FIKE-825322 format. One record per residue: x, y, z of N, C-alpha, C in turn; residue in one letter. Coordinates in steps of 0.05 Angstrom, whole numbers, padded with zeros to 5 digits, always signed. Layout:
! residues N
XYZXYZXYZA ...
***
This chain:
! residues 91
-01746+04184-00772-01726+04168-00765-01723+04171-00727M -01750+04148-00709-01744+04136-00686-01725+04151-00662T -01747+04172-00639-01710+04174-00616-01714+04143-00600P -01698+04149-00592-01677+04131-00583-01703+04134-00548P -01697+04120-00524-01739+04118-00509-01717+04146-00494T -01703+04158-00491-01695+04173-00463-01681+04195-00490H -01675+04214-00487-01669+04235-00484-01653+04257-00458L -01629+04260-00466-01614+04271-00434-01632+04267-00410D -01630+04245-00412-01635+04227-00385-01675+04228-00386G -01683+04242-00405-01719+04248-00390-01721+04227-00416A -01748+04204-00404-01772+04182-00418-01770+04207-00441R -01785+04202-00471-01794+04212-00487-01838+04195-00486V -01837+04216-00489-01868+04220-00483-01885+04221-00518L -01885+04239-00523-01895+04236-00559-01861+04248-00568A -01871+04237-00610-01833+04250-00612-01859+04273-00637W -01842+04288-00654-01832+04283-00690-01809+04295-00698A -01818+04279-00727-01795+04279-00752-01796+04284-00769W -01780+04305-00783-01778+04314-00808-01767+04314-00830S -01743+04295-00848-01738+04295-00869-01721+04339-00872D -01738+04345-00883-01735+04367-00876-01736+04385-00853L -01718+04410-00838-01709+04413-00825-01747+04436-00805P -01752+04420-00791-01775+04448-00778-01769+04465-00777F -01741+04476-00776-01728+04497-00766-01709+04505-00765G -01690+04524-00751-01661+04524-00751-01656+04546-00720H -01642+04537-00699-01626+04534-00673-01607+04556-00684V -01595+04581-00672-01574+04601-00667-01551+04591-00662A -01526+04590-00665-01505+04588-00658-01490+04599-00643S -01485+04602-00606-01476+04618-00599-01444+04625-00596E -01437+04602-00612-01408+04607-00617-01400+04627-00648D -01422+04622-00654-01420+04646-00693-01420+04621-00717G -01426+04608-00699-01416+04570-00729-01443+04574-00740A -01458+04555-00758-01478+04549-00779-01498+04538-00760A -01519+04563-00761-01547+04541-00748-01550+04526-00743P -01560+04508-00730-01572+04477-00732-01593+04478-00749T -01593+04457-00756-01623+04443-00769-01649+04430-00747A -01657+04429-00740-01681+04424-00719-01693+04397-00732I -01699+04371-00740-01709+04350-00758-01724+04333-00729H -01718+04332-00703-01735+04321-00688-01744+04337-00655G -01771+04325-00659-01782+04359-00636-01795+04333-00608L -01786+04323-00586-01792+04311-00562-01800+04320-00544A -01831+04309-00538-01839+04317-00503-01836+04298-00485V -01816+04296-00464-01811+04285-00444-01796+04291-00421C -01807+04278-00411-01807+04282-00373-01790+04261-00357R -01783+04285-00347-01752+04256-00323-01772+04253-00300Y -01753+04226-00290-01774+04206-00267-01809+04212-00273G -01824+04214-00258-01848+04226-00242-01862+04259-00236D -01840+04279-00256-01839+04301-00240-01864+04316-00259E -01878+04320-00239-01902+04345-00250-01881+04364-00286A -01879+04372-00289-01865+04396-00321-01861+04371-00339P -01856+04384-00370-01853+04369-00385-01823+04378-00409V -01813+04375-00405-01794+04385-00435-01801+04393-00462Y -01795+04397-00480-01799+04392-00497-01781+04397-00516R -01756+04372-00533-01725+04386-00531-01729+04381-00569F -01716+04407-00577-01701+04410-00601-01689+04402-00613S -01680+04380-00625-01655+04358-00637-01641+04369-00664C -01622+04361-00668-01613+04356-00703-01614+04327-00714D -01603+04319-00735-01621+04288-00749-01604+04276-00723A -01587+04274-00714-01574+04248-00701-01588+04252-00680Q -01608+04261-00671-01628+04269-00644-01615+04267-00621W -01587+04292-00626-01584+04307-00604-01588+04330-00604E -01594+04336-00570-01617+04367-00564-01604+04381-00565T -01614+04398-00575-01605+04422-00591-01605+04455-00566V -01634+04448-00571-01654+04470-00538-01673+04451-00536Q -01678+04462-00507-01700+04446-00498-01719+04487-00482D -01753+04466-00466-01759+04485-00464-01775+04479-00436D -01788+04481-00422-01808+04470-00392-01833+04470-00402V -01853+04459-00399-01884+04458-00400-01899+04443-00387Y -01929+04459-00374-01927+04453-00358-01963+04430-00358A -01963+04412-00379-01972+04394-00397-01962+04378-00424S -01963+04363-00434-01957+04348-00452-01969+04369-00481E -02001+04370-00487-02009+04391-00510-02000+04410-00508D -01996+04418-00485-01988+04451-00473-01962+04447-00499D -01936+04435-00495-01903+04425-00509-01911+04437-00539A -01930+04408-00545-01939+04409-00569-01955+04426-00595R -01980+04435-00573-01983+04458-00593-01972+04501-00580E -01954+04489-00573-01941+04514-00565-01908+04516-00579R -01906+04516-00603-01885+04509-00613-01873+04528-00632L -01856+04544-00608-01839+04570-00625-01847+04577-00665P -01842+04600-00663-01844+04610-00692-01825+04600-00700A -01810+04599-00691-01777+04584-00721-01785+04547-00728Q -01795+04537-00714-01806+04512-00724-01839+04499-00740Y -01830+04530-00763-01855+04532-00769-01854+04519-00799C -01833+04512-00812-01827+04515-00831-01841+04475-00854A -01840+04476-00833-01848+04439-00833-01881+04437-00808V -01902+04425-00814-01920+04419-00798-01911+04387-00783A -01923+04394-00743-01906+04369-00736-01921+04351-00741A -01917+04328-00743-01941+04301-00746-01924+04276-00716A -01933+04280-00697-01935+04276-00672-01938+04247-00661W -01920+04228-00656-01923+04204-00647-01918+04196-00616N -01925+04173-00617-01921+04163-00584-01909+04131-00597T -01899+04136-00572-01865+04117-00580-01892+04087-00572P 
***
């Protein structure tokens, strides 16, 4: 599934999708963990850093992390997202 052009106001630079979850993010309120189906590397405006957003099946952002480059954001996936290999796409 293709993501929207922007997530949380940041432009999508690259994305990966899997019907099987890449992994799960624990809920802070004790609810069931959220399955992560979408990963997106994004940038706010012309800022230097990029963000990797971890998204649910509707491309809602569940978690993010900041990186110095697009390559770092793609290559440095946390161990919790290794259930399925990420195949990156560009818009």
